[in-house]
N, CA, C and O atoms as a Maestro MAE file, in Angstrom:
{
 s_m_m2io_version
 :::
 2.0.0
}

f_m_ct {
 s_m_title
 :::
 protein
 m_atom[272] {
  # First column is atom index #
  i_m_mmod_type
  r_m_x_coord
  r_m_y_coord
  r_m_z_coord
  i_m_residue_number
  s_m_chain_name
  s_m_pdb_residue_name
  s_m_pdb_atom_name
  i_m_atomic_number
  :::
  1 25 4.755 -24.275 -61.517 1 A "UNK " " N  " 7
  2 3 3.614 -25.086 -61.152 1 A "UNK " " CA " 6
  3 2 3.274 -26.032 -62.303 1 A "UNK " " C  " 6
  4 15 3.275 -25.630 -63.466 1 A "UNK " " O  " 8
  5 25 2.987 -27.277 -61.972 2 A "UNK " " N  " 7
  6 3 2.630 -28.276 -62.971 2 A "UNK " " CA " 6
  7 2 1.129 -28.200 -63.240 2 A "UNK " " C  " 6
  8 15 0.324 -28.430 -62.338 2 A "UNK " " O  " 8
  9 25 0.753 -27.878 -64.475 3 A "UNK " " N  " 7
  10 3 -0.662 -27.737 -64.822 3 A "UNK " " CA " 6
  11 2 -1.217 -28.960 -65.539 3 A "UNK " " C  " 6
  12 15 -2.305 -28.883 -66.110 3 A "UNK " " O  " 8
  13 25 -0.512 -30.076 -65.530 4 A "UNK " " N  " 7
  14 3 -0.972 -31.253 -66.274 4 A "UNK " " CA " 6
  15 2 -2.234 -31.852 -65.678 4 A "UNK " " C  " 6
  16 15 -2.948 -32.578 -66.369 4 A "UNK " " O  " 8
  17 25 -2.528 -31.571 -64.419 5 A "UNK " " N  " 7
  18 3 -3.738 -32.108 -63.808 5 A "UNK " " CA " 6
  19 2 -4.849 -31.067 -63.716 5 A "UNK " " C  " 6
  20 15 -5.929 -31.368 -63.209 5 A "UNK " " O  " 8
  21 25 -4.606 -29.845 -64.198 6 A "UNK " " N  " 7
  22 3 -5.635 -28.807 -64.175 6 A "UNK " " CA " 6
  23 2 -6.805 -29.206 -65.063 6 A "UNK " " C  " 6
  24 15 -6.632 -29.811 -66.121 6 A "UNK " " O  " 8
  25 25 -7.990 -28.854 -64.608 7 A "UNK " " N  " 7
  26 3 -9.214 -29.166 -65.346 7 A "UNK " " CA " 6
  27 2 -10.182 -27.997 -65.201 7 A "UNK " " C  " 6
  28 15 -10.068 -27.189 -64.278 7 A "UNK " " O  " 8
  29 25 -11.120 -27.921 -66.112 8 A "UNK " " N  " 7
  30 3 -12.233 -26.980 -66.014 8 A "UNK " " CA " 6
  31 2 -13.421 -27.781 -65.474 8 A "UNK " " C  " 6
  32 15 -13.662 -28.908 -65.908 8 A "UNK " " O  " 8
  33 25 -14.151 -27.206 -64.542 9 A "UNK " " N  " 7
  34 3 -15.275 -27.902 -63.913 9 A "UNK " " CA " 6
  35 2 -16.593 -27.218 -64.271 9 A "UNK " " C  " 6
  36 15 -16.677 -25.990 -64.292 9 A "UNK " " O  " 8
  37 25 -17.621 -28.022 -64.552 10 A "UNK " " N  " 7
  38 3 -18.977 -27.535 -64.811 10 A "UNK " " CA " 6
  39 2 -19.853 -28.095 -63.691 10 A "UNK " " C  " 6
  40 15 -19.951 -29.308 -63.506 10 A "UNK " " O  " 8
  41 25 -20.492 -27.175 -62.942 11 A "UNK " " N  " 7
  42 3 -21.237 -27.598 -61.765 11 A "UNK " " CA " 6
  43 2 -22.583 -26.892 -61.675 11 A "UNK " " C  " 6
  44 15 -22.678 -25.697 -61.956 11 A "UNK " " O  " 8
  45 25 -23.639 -27.633 -61.281 12 A "UNK " " N  " 7
  46 3 -24.943 -26.996 -61.105 12 A "UNK " " CA " 6
  47 2 -24.951 -26.129 -59.854 12 A "UNK " " C  " 6
  48 15 -24.380 -26.492 -58.825 12 A "UNK " " O  " 8
  49 25 -25.606 -24.983 -59.959 13 A "UNK " " N  " 7
  50 3 -25.688 -24.063 -58.828 13 A "UNK " " CA " 6
  51 2 -26.968 -23.241 -58.932 13 A "UNK " " C  " 6
  52 15 -27.056 -22.328 -59.752 13 A "UNK " " O  " 8
  53 25 -27.948 -23.560 -58.111 14 A "UNK " " N  " 7
  54 3 -29.202 -22.794 -58.051 14 A "UNK " " CA " 6
  55 2 -29.856 -22.588 -59.416 14 A "UNK " " C  " 6
  56 15 -30.204 -21.462 -59.771 14 A "UNK " " O  " 8
  57 25 -30.024 -23.656 -60.177 15 A "UNK " " N  " 7
  58 3 -30.719 -23.572 -61.454 15 A "UNK " " CA " 6
  59 2 -29.889 -23.075 -62.616 15 A "UNK " " C  " 6
  60 15 -30.416 -22.855 -63.706 15 A "UNK " " O  " 8
  61 25 -28.602 -22.896 -62.400 16 A "UNK " " N  " 7
  62 3 -27.710 -22.480 -63.482 16 A "UNK " " CA " 6
  63 2 -26.487 -23.385 -63.457 16 A "UNK " " C  " 6
  64 15 -26.345 -24.230 -62.573 16 A "UNK " " O  " 8
  65 25 -25.616 -23.204 -64.423 17 A "UNK " " N  " 7
  66 3 -24.402 -24.022 -64.525 17 A "UNK " " CA " 6
  67 2 -23.186 -23.121 -64.457 17 A "UNK " " C  " 6
  68 15 -22.987 -22.253 -65.307 17 A "UNK " " O  " 8
  69 25 -22.370 -23.341 -63.425 18 A "UNK " " N  " 7
  70 3 -21.147 -22.564 -63.242 18 A "UNK " " CA " 6
  71 2 -19.974 -23.293 -63.879 18 A "UNK " " C  " 6
  72 15 -19.859 -24.514 -63.773 18 A "UNK " " O  " 8
  73 25 -19.119 -22.549 -64.531 19 A "UNK " " N  " 7
  74 3 -17.880 -23.079 -65.096 19 A "UNK " " CA " 6
  75 2 -16.748 -22.484 -64.265 19 A "UNK " " C  " 6
  76 15 -16.590 -21.266 -64.186 19 A "UNK " " O  " 8
  77 25 -15.959 -23.373 -63.644 20 A "UNK " " N  " 7
  78 3 -14.912 -22.935 -62.729 20 A "UNK " " CA " 6
  79 2 -13.567 -23.525 -63.122 20 A "UNK " " C  " 6
  80 15 -13.494 -24.559 -63.785 20 A "UNK " " O  " 8
  81 25 -12.502 -22.847 -62.698 21 A "UNK " " N  " 7
  82 3 -11.172 -23.410 -62.917 21 A "UNK " " CA " 6
  83 2 -10.851 -24.390 -61.790 21 A "UNK " " C  " 6
  84 15 -11.667 -24.605 -60.893 21 A "UNK " " O  " 8
  85 25 -9.670 -24.976 -61.841 22 A "UNK " " N  " 7
  86 3 -9.264 -25.995 -60.865 22 A "UNK " " CA " 6
  87 2 -9.289 -25.463 -59.433 22 A "UNK " " C  " 6
  88 15 -9.510 -26.225 -58.492 22 A "UNK " " O  " 8
  89 25 -9.063 -24.166 -59.266 23 A "UNK " " N  " 7
  90 3 -9.030 -23.554 -57.935 23 A "UNK " " CA " 6
  91 2 -10.400 -23.092 -57.454 23 A "UNK " " C  " 6
  92 15 -10.520 -22.553 -56.354 23 A "UNK " " O  " 8
  93 25 -11.439 -23.297 -58.270 24 A "UNK " " N  " 7
  94 3 -12.787 -22.916 -57.881 24 A "UNK " " CA " 6
  95 2 -13.188 -21.509 -58.256 24 A "UNK " " C  " 6
  96 15 -14.264 -21.052 -57.871 24 A "UNK " " O  " 8
  97 25 -12.343 -20.808 -59.002 25 A "UNK " " N  " 7
  98 3 -12.690 -19.452 -59.441 25 A "UNK " " CA " 6
  99 2 -13.719 -19.528 -60.568 25 A "UNK " " C  " 6
  100 15 -13.545 -20.283 -61.524 25 A "UNK " " O  " 8
  101 25 -14.778 -18.750 -60.451 26 A "UNK " " N  " 7
  102 3 -15.825 -18.724 -61.466 26 A "UNK " " CA " 6
  103 2 -15.298 -18.108 -62.754 26 A "UNK " " C  " 6
  104 15 -14.769 -16.997 -62.751 26 A "UNK " " O  " 8
  105 25 -15.447 -18.836 -63.851 27 A "UNK " " N  " 7
  106 3 -15.017 -18.351 -65.159 27 A "UNK " " CA " 6
  107 2 -16.187 -17.819 -65.965 27 A "UNK " " C  " 6
  108 15 -16.065 -16.807 -66.654 27 A "UNK " " O  " 8
  109 25 -17.317 -18.501 -65.879 28 A "UNK " " N  " 7
  110 3 -18.528 -18.086 -66.580 28 A "UNK " " CA " 6
  111 2 -19.705 -18.845 -65.986 28 A "UNK " " C  " 6
  112 15 -19.530 -19.788 -65.215 28 A "UNK " " O  " 8
  113 25 -20.907 -18.419 -66.357 29 A "UNK " " N  " 7
  114 3 -22.130 -19.027 -65.833 29 A "UNK " " CA " 6
  115 2 -23.144 -19.055 -66.968 29 A "UNK " " C  " 6
  116 15 -23.195 -18.140 -67.791 29 A "UNK " " O  " 8
  117 25 -23.952 -20.114 -67.006 30 A "UNK " " N  " 7
  118 3 -24.966 -20.222 -68.050 30 A "UNK " " CA " 6
  119 2 -26.202 -20.900 -67.476 30 A "UNK " " C  " 6
  120 15 -26.099 -21.707 -66.552 30 A "UNK " " O  " 8
  121 25 -27.359 -20.577 -68.015 31 A "UNK " " N  " 7
  122 3 -28.590 -21.227 -67.570 31 A "UNK " " CA " 6
  123 2 -28.799 -22.567 -68.266 31 A "UNK " " C  " 6
  124 15 -29.615 -23.376 -67.823 31 A "UNK " " O  " 8
  125 25 -28.070 -22.805 -69.351 32 A "UNK " " N  " 7
  126 3 -28.213 -24.033 -70.134 32 A "UNK " " CA " 6
  127 2 -26.989 -24.934 -69.940 32 A "UNK " " C  " 6
  128 15 -25.853 -24.496 -70.122 32 A "UNK " " O  " 8
  129 25 -27.227 -26.178 -69.575 33 A "UNK " " N  " 7
  130 3 -26.140 -27.132 -69.321 33 A "UNK " " CA " 6
  131 2 -25.248 -27.327 -70.540 33 A "UNK " " C  " 6
  132 15 -24.024 -27.265 -70.418 33 A "UNK " " O  " 8
  133 25 -25.826 -27.558 -71.699 34 A "UNK " " N  " 7
  134 3 -25.036 -27.814 -72.910 34 A "UNK " " CA " 6
  135 2 -24.205 -26.595 -73.308 34 A "UNK " " C  " 6
  136 15 -23.069 -26.736 -73.762 34 A "UNK " " O  " 8
  137 25 -24.767 -25.406 -73.141 35 A "UNK " " N  " 7
  138 3 -24.013 -24.183 -73.442 35 A "UNK " " CA " 6
  139 2 -22.839 -24.029 -72.478 35 A "UNK " " C  " 6
  140 15 -21.758 -23.601 -72.881 35 A "UNK " " O  " 8
  141 25 -23.046 -24.371 -71.216 36 A "UNK " " N  " 7
  142 3 -21.962 -24.298 -70.229 36 A "UNK " " CA " 6
  143 2 -20.855 -25.288 -70.571 36 A "UNK " " C  " 6
  144 15 -19.674 -24.963 -70.445 36 A "UNK " " O  " 8
  145 25 -21.222 -26.490 -71.003 37 A "UNK " " N  " 7
  146 3 -20.224 -27.492 -71.392 37 A "UNK " " CA " 6
  147 2 -19.450 -27.013 -72.615 37 A "UNK " " C  " 6
  148 15 -18.228 -27.156 -72.669 37 A "UNK " " O  " 8
  149 25 -20.142 -26.454 -73.585 38 A "UNK " " N  " 7
  150 3 -19.473 -25.950 -74.792 38 A "UNK " " CA " 6
  151 2 -18.491 -24.835 -74.433 38 A "UNK " " C  " 6
  152 15 -17.371 -24.804 -74.945 38 A "UNK " " O  " 8
  153 25 -18.903 -23.932 -73.566 39 A "UNK " " N  " 7
  154 3 -18.010 -22.845 -73.152 39 A "UNK " " CA " 6
  155 2 -16.823 -23.390 -72.362 39 A "UNK " " C  " 6
  156 15 -15.701 -22.909 -72.514 39 A "UNK " " O  " 8
  157 25 -17.067 -24.388 -71.523 40 A "UNK " " N  " 7
  158 3 -15.985 -25.011 -70.755 40 A "UNK " " CA " 6
  159 2 -14.965 -25.659 -71.686 40 A "UNK " " C  " 6
  160 15 -13.760 -25.571 -71.450 40 A "UNK " " O  " 8
  161 25 -15.447 -26.307 -72.740 41 A "UNK " " N  " 7
  162 3 -14.529 -26.900 -73.727 41 A "UNK " " CA " 6
  163 2 -13.676 -25.816 -74.384 41 A "UNK " " C  " 6
  164 15 -12.466 -25.981 -74.542 41 A "UNK " " O  " 8
  165 25 -14.307 -24.713 -74.764 42 A "UNK " " N  " 7
  166 3 -13.570 -23.600 -75.382 42 A "UNK " " CA " 6
  167 2 -12.501 -23.058 -74.430 42 A "UNK " " C  " 6
  168 15 -11.365 -22.814 -74.837 42 A "UNK " " O  " 8
  169 25 -12.870 -22.873 -73.174 43 A "UNK " " N  " 7
  170 3 -11.921 -22.360 -72.185 43 A "UNK " " CA " 6
  171 2 -10.774 -23.345 -71.957 43 A "UNK " " C  " 6
  172 15 -9.621 -22.941 -71.805 43 A "UNK " " O  " 8
  173 25 -11.094 -24.625 -71.935 44 A "UNK " " N  " 7
  174 3 -10.047 -25.642 -71.763 44 A "UNK " " CA " 6
  175 2 -9.066 -25.591 -72.933 44 A "UNK " " C  " 6
  176 15 -7.853 -25.644 -72.734 44 A "UNK " " O  " 8
  177 25 -9.596 -25.488 -74.156 45 A "UNK " " N  " 7
  178 3 -8.724 -25.396 -75.339 45 A "UNK " " CA " 6
  179 2 -7.823 -24.161 -75.255 45 A "UNK " " C  " 6
  180 15 -6.623 -24.240 -75.516 45 A "UNK " " O  " 8
  181 25 -8.410 -23.027 -74.890 46 A "UNK " " N  " 7
  182 3 -7.649 -21.779 -74.786 46 A "UNK " " CA " 6
  183 2 -6.512 -21.893 -73.777 46 A "UNK " " C  " 6
  184 15 -5.455 -21.287 -73.953 46 A "UNK " " O  " 8
  185 25 -6.730 -22.669 -72.727 47 A "UNK " " N  " 7
  186 3 -5.739 -22.810 -71.654 47 A "UNK " " CA " 6
  187 2 -4.829 -24.021 -71.851 47 A "UNK " " C  " 6
  188 15 -3.927 -24.266 -71.050 47 A "UNK " " O  " 8
  189 25 -5.073 -24.779 -72.928 48 A "UNK " " N  " 7
  190 3 -4.252 -25.958 -73.186 48 A "UNK " " CA " 6
  191 2 -4.547 -27.118 -72.247 48 A "UNK " " C  " 6
  192 15 -3.682 -27.959 -72.004 48 A "UNK " " O  " 8
  193 25 -5.766 -27.164 -71.719 49 A "UNK " " N  " 7
  194 3 -6.166 -28.235 -70.802 49 A "UNK " " CA " 6
  195 2 -6.875 -29.339 -71.571 49 A "UNK " " C  " 6
  196 15 -7.475 -29.090 -72.617 49 A "UNK " " O  " 8
  197 25 -6.805 -30.548 -71.056 50 A "UNK " " N  " 7
  198 3 -7.331 -31.699 -71.778 50 A "UNK " " CA " 6
  199 2 -8.642 -32.240 -71.233 50 A "UNK " " C  " 6
  200 15 -9.242 -33.124 -71.844 50 A "UNK " " O  " 8
  201 25 -9.103 -31.724 -70.086 51 A "UNK " " N  " 7
  202 3 -10.276 -32.327 -69.459 51 A "UNK " " CA " 6
  203 2 -11.245 -31.280 -68.927 51 A "UNK " " C  " 6
  204 15 -10.851 -30.280 -68.326 51 A "UNK " " O  " 8
  205 25 -12.541 -31.548 -69.171 52 A "UNK " " N  " 7
  206 3 -13.630 -30.823 -68.537 52 A "UNK " " CA " 6
  207 2 -14.338 -31.836 -67.645 52 A "UNK " " C  " 6
  208 15 -14.670 -32.935 -68.088 52 A "UNK " " O  " 8
  209 25 -14.566 -31.466 -66.395 53 A "UNK " " N  " 7
  210 3 -15.221 -32.362 -65.451 53 A "UNK " " CA " 6
  211 2 -16.650 -31.871 -65.233 53 A "UNK " " C  " 6
  212 15 -16.872 -30.731 -64.827 53 A "UNK " " O  " 8
  213 25 -17.616 -32.752 -65.510 54 A "UNK " " N  " 7
  214 3 -19.030 -32.440 -65.324 54 A "UNK " " CA " 6
  215 2 -19.470 -33.014 -63.981 54 A "UNK " " C  " 6
  216 15 -19.326 -34.211 -63.731 54 A "UNK " " O  " 8
  217 25 -20.004 -32.156 -63.124 55 A "UNK " " N  " 7
  218 3 -20.487 -32.571 -61.803 55 A "UNK " " CA " 6
  219 2 -22.011 -32.572 -61.813 55 A "UNK " " C  " 6
  220 15 -22.639 -31.819 -62.557 55 A "UNK " " O  " 8
  221 25 -22.597 -33.429 -60.975 56 A "UNK " " N  " 7
  222 3 -24.053 -33.460 -60.871 56 A "UNK " " CA " 6
  223 2 -24.541 -32.928 -59.531 56 A "UNK " " C  " 6
  224 15 -25.734 -32.996 -59.236 56 A "UNK " " O  " 8
  225 25 -23.644 -32.405 -58.726 57 A "UNK " " N  " 7
  226 3 -23.993 -31.901 -57.406 57 A "UNK " " CA " 6
  227 2 -23.570 -32.856 -56.302 57 A "UNK " " C  " 6
  228 15 -23.291 -32.430 -55.181 57 A "UNK " " O  " 8
  229 25 -23.521 -34.152 -56.617 58 A "UNK " " N  " 7
  230 3 -23.110 -35.156 -55.637 58 A "UNK " " CA " 6
  231 2 -21.714 -35.680 -55.904 58 A "UNK " " C  " 6
  232 15 -21.209 -36.511 -55.150 58 A "UNK " " O  " 8
  233 25 -21.089 -35.210 -56.958 59 A "UNK " " N  " 7
  234 3 -19.759 -35.694 -57.313 59 A "UNK " " CA " 6
  235 2 -19.529 -35.578 -58.803 59 A "UNK " " C  " 6
  236 15 -20.257 -34.877 -59.506 59 A "UNK " " O  " 8
  237 25 -18.513 -36.270 -59.275 60 A "UNK " " N  " 7
  238 3 -18.170 -36.229 -60.694 60 A "UNK " " CA " 6
  239 2 -19.107 -37.147 -61.462 60 A "UNK " " C  " 6
  240 15 -19.247 -38.323 -61.124 60 A "UNK " " O  " 8
  241 25 -19.749 -36.613 -62.496 61 A "UNK " " N  " 7
  242 3 -20.612 -37.401 -63.358 61 A "UNK " " CA " 6
  243 2 -19.830 -37.941 -64.538 61 A "UNK " " C  " 6
  244 15 -19.975 -39.102 -64.921 61 A "UNK " " O  " 8
  245 25 -18.995 -37.080 -65.112 62 A "UNK " " N  " 7
  246 3 -18.302 -37.456 -66.348 62 A "UNK " " CA " 6
  247 2 -17.060 -36.591 -66.530 62 A "UNK " " C  " 6
  248 15 -17.061 -35.405 -66.200 62 A "UNK " " O  " 8
  249 25 -16.009 -37.198 -67.056 63 A "UNK " " N  " 7
  250 3 -14.829 -36.444 -67.476 63 A "UNK " " CA " 6
  251 2 -14.844 -36.409 -68.994 63 A "UNK " " C  " 6
  252 15 -14.840 -37.453 -69.645 63 A "UNK " " O  " 8
  253 25 -14.862 -35.210 -69.554 64 A "UNK " " N  " 7
  254 3 -14.949 -35.006 -70.994 64 A "UNK " " CA " 6
  255 2 -13.562 -34.649 -71.507 64 A "UNK " " C  " 6
  256 15 -12.965 -33.663 -71.074 64 A "UNK " " O  " 8
  257 25 -13.056 -35.455 -72.430 65 A "UNK " " N  " 7
  258 3 -11.739 -35.197 -73.013 65 A "UNK " " CA " 6
  259 2 -11.881 -34.117 -74.073 65 A "UNK " " C  " 6
  260 15 -12.765 -34.180 -74.927 65 A "UNK " " O  " 8
  261 25 -11.005 -33.132 -74.009 66 A "UNK " " N  " 7
  262 3 -11.026 -32.006 -74.939 66 A "UNK " " CA " 6
  263 2 -9.894 -32.178 -75.937 66 A "UNK " " C  " 6
  264 15 -8.736 -32.337 -75.552 66 A "UNK " " O  " 8
  265 25 -10.227 -32.146 -77.207 67 A "UNK " " N  " 7
  266 3 -9.213 -32.202 -78.261 67 A "UNK " " CA " 6
  267 2 -8.573 -30.829 -78.371 67 A "UNK " " C  " 6
  268 15 -9.271 -29.830 -78.548 67 A "UNK " " O  " 8
  269 25 -7.262 -30.771 -78.269 68 A "UNK " " N  " 7
  270 3 -6.583 -29.477 -78.344 68 A "UNK " " CA " 6
  271 2 -6.020 -29.237 -79.722 68 A "UNK " " C  " 6
  272 15 -5.413 -28.194 -79.969 68 A "UNK " " O  " 8
  :::
 }
 m_bond[271] {
  # First column is bond index #
  i_m_from
  i_m_to
  i_m_order
  :::
  1 1 2 1
  2 2 3 1
  3 3 4 2
  4 3 5 1
  5 5 6 1
  6 6 7 1
  7 7 8 2
  8 7 9 1
  9 9 10 1
  10 10 11 1
  11 11 12 2
  12 11 13 1
  13 13 14 1
  14 14 15 1
  15 15 16 2
  16 15 17 1
  17 17 18 1
  18 18 19 1
  19 19 20 2
  20 19 21 1
  21 21 22 1
  22 22 23 1
  23 23 24 2
  24 23 25 1
  25 25 26 1
  26 26 27 1
  27 27 28 2
  28 27 29 1
  29 29 30 1
  30 30 31 1
  31 31 32 2
  32 31 33 1
  33 33 34 1
  34 34 35 1
  35 35 36 2
  36 35 37 1
  37 37 38 1
  38 38 39 1
  39 39 40 2
  40 39 41 1
  41 41 42 1
  42 42 43 1
  43 43 44 2
  44 43 45 1
  45 45 46 1
  46 46 47 1
  47 47 48 2
  48 47 49 1
  49 49 50 1
  50 50 51 1
  51 51 52 2
  52 51 53 1
  53 53 54 1
  54 54 55 1
  55 55 56 2
  56 55 57 1
  57 57 58 1
  58 58 59 1
  59 59 60 2
  60 59 61 1
  61 61 62 1
  62 62 63 1
  63 63 64 2
  64 63 65 1
  65 65 66 1
  66 66 67 1
  67 67 68 2
  68 67 69 1
  69 69 70 1
  70 70 71 1
  71 71 72 2
  72 71 73 1
  73 73 74 1
  74 74 75 1
  75 75 76 2
  76 75 77 1
  77 77 78 1
  78 78 79 1
  79 79 80 2
  80 79 81 1
  81 81 82 1
  82 82 83 1
  83 83 84 2
  84 83 85 1
  85 85 86 1
  86 86 87 1
  87 87 88 2
  88 87 89 1
  89 89 90 1
  90 90 91 1
  91 91 92 2
  92 91 93 1
  93 93 94 1
  94 94 95 1
  95 95 96 2
  96 95 97 1
  97 97 98 1
  98 98 99 1
  99 99 100 2
  100 99 101 1
  101 101 102 1
  102 102 103 1
  103 103 104 2
  104 103 105 1
  105 105 106 1
  106 106 107 1
  107 107 108 2
  108 107 109 1
  109 109 110 1
  110 110 111 1
  111 111 112 2
  112 111 113 1
  113 113 114 1
  114 114 115 1
  115 115 116 2
  116 115 117 1
  117 117 118 1
  118 118 119 1
  119 119 120 2
  120 119 121 1
  121 121 122 1
  122 122 123 1
  123 123 124 2
  124 123 125 1
  125 125 126 1
  126 126 127 1
  127 127 128 2
  128 127 129 1
  129 129 130 1
  130 130 131 1
  131 131 132 2
  132 131 133 1
  133 133 134 1
  134 134 135 1
  135 135 136 2
  136 135 137 1
  137 137 138 1
  138 138 139 1
  139 139 140 2
  140 139 141 1
  141 141 142 1
  142 142 143 1
  143 143 144 2
  144 143 145 1
  145 145 146 1
  146 146 147 1
  147 147 148 2
  148 147 149 1
  149 149 150 1
  150 150 151 1
  151 151 152 2
  152 151 153 1
  153 153 154 1
  154 154 155 1
  155 155 156 2
  156 155 157 1
  157 157 158 1
  158 158 159 1
  159 159 160 2
  160 159 161 1
  161 161 162 1
  162 162 163 1
  163 163 164 2
  164 163 165 1
  165 165 166 1
  166 166 167 1
  167 167 168 2
  168 167 169 1
  169 169 170 1
  170 170 171 1
  171 171 172 2
  172 171 173 1
  173 173 174 1
  174 174 175 1
  175 175 176 2
  176 175 177 1
  177 177 178 1
  178 178 179 1
  179 179 180 2
  180 179 181 1
  181 181 182 1
  182 182 183 1
  183 183 184 2
  184 183 185 1
  185 185 186 1
  186 186 187 1
  187 187 188 2
  188 187 189 1
  189 189 190 1
  190 190 191 1
  191 191 192 2
  192 191 193 1
  193 193 194 1
  194 194 195 1
  195 195 196 2
  196 195 197 1
  197 197 198 1
  198 198 199 1
  199 199 200 2
  200 199 201 1
  201 201 202 1
  202 202 203 1
  203 203 204 2
  204 203 205 1
  205 205 206 1
  206 206 207 1
  207 207 208 2
  208 207 209 1
  209 209 210 1
  210 210 211 1
  211 211 212 2
  212 211 213 1
  213 213 214 1
  214 214 215 1
  215 215 216 2
  216 215 217 1
  217 217 218 1
  218 218 219 1
  219 219 220 2
  220 219 221 1
  221 221 222 1
  222 222 223 1
  223 223 224 2
  224 223 225 1
  225 225 226 1
  226 226 227 1
  227 227 228 2
  228 227 229 1
  229 229 230 1
  230 230 231 1
  231 231 232 2
  232 231 233 1
  233 233 234 1
  234 234 235 1
  235 235 236 2
  236 235 237 1
  237 237 238 1
  238 238 239 1
  239 239 240 2
  240 239 241 1
  241 241 242 1
  242 242 243 1
  243 243 244 2
  244 243 245 1
  245 245 246 1
  246 246 247 1
  247 247 248 2
  248 247 249 1
  249 249 250 1
  250 250 251 1
  251 251 252 2
  252 251 253 1
  253 253 254 1
  254 254 255 1
  255 255 256 2
  256 255 257 1
  257 257 258 1
  258 258 259 1
  259 259 260 2
  260 259 261 1
  261 261 262 1
  262 262 263 1
  263 263 264 2
  264 263 265 1
  265 265 266 1
  266 266 267 1
  267 267 268 2
  268 267 269 1
  269 269 270 1
  270 270 271 1
  271 271 272 2
  :::
 }
}
């Protein structure tokens, strides 16, 4: 499987921020947006991924490039 397009996603969900993999599996959850983004960056680095996608509930807000 080609993982070059895999990304970690950060999405709002009922007052918290879910961090999910490309397939939608929940990796972690946080009540603070910035903490969720920081954890998503760490997970992306661990998995060798280059992008974290921040969603605002209506779509993609921002693609954050992760330095590996």
